[in-house]
N, C-alpha and C positions, 0 to 999 in steps of 0.2 A: 611177440617172440623176439624180434630184433632188439627192442629195448631191454628185454630181460638178459640177452646175451651181452649187451653193452654194460649193463649194471654189474653183471658177474665179472666181466673183464676189469671194470673200474675197482671193484672190491678186491680182486686179486692184486691189482696194482697197488692199492692202498696197503694191503697186507705186506707186500714186499717192501714198500717204502718204510713202513713202521719197523719191520725187522732189521733192515739195513741201518736205519738211523738210530733206533733205540734198543735193538736186540729183543730178547724175550719179553721184557717189560712192555715194550710197545705193542706186542701181540695181545696183551690183555685188553686192548681196546676193540679187538675184532668182534666179539659177540655183540656189542652195542652197535658197531658200524654195520654189521651184517643185517641188522634189523631195519636199516634205513632203505626206503624204497625210492626216494626222490633223487633223481640223477644229479640235479644241480647241487644239492646238499653234499652228495658224495664228491663232486668235483671240488667244492670249496674245501672239504676236509683234506682231499689229496693235495691241493695246493698249499694248504696250511702246514702240512707235515714238512714241506720243503723249507718253510720260513720260521717255524717255531724253534725255540732253543731248548724246550723242555716238554715233558709229557704233561706237566701241570698247565702249561700254556695251551696245549692241544685240548685238554679236558675243558678248560674255560671256553674255548671257541666252540666246542661241541655242545656245551651247556647253553651258550647263547643261541646257537642254531636251533636247538630244541625249543627254546623259549619262543623264537620267531615262528617256528612251525606251529606251535601250540596256539599262538596268537592269531595266526592266519585261519586256523580251523574254527576258533571261537569267534 
């Protein structure tokens, strides 16, 4: 329960960060981000939002994270 609340708080924070930095275009990432259950992955995404210059950079980071997760599972 506690981790679920932390996850939801992190997702809300990511959503706000995307909106402030990139406007409505940034919010288009939220459906994909909302599917992520791993808290550390969410933390990496949140920190990345602060450092990337474009949504394309963020998309590449998220693709790389997804590849790493897939490799861990297989």
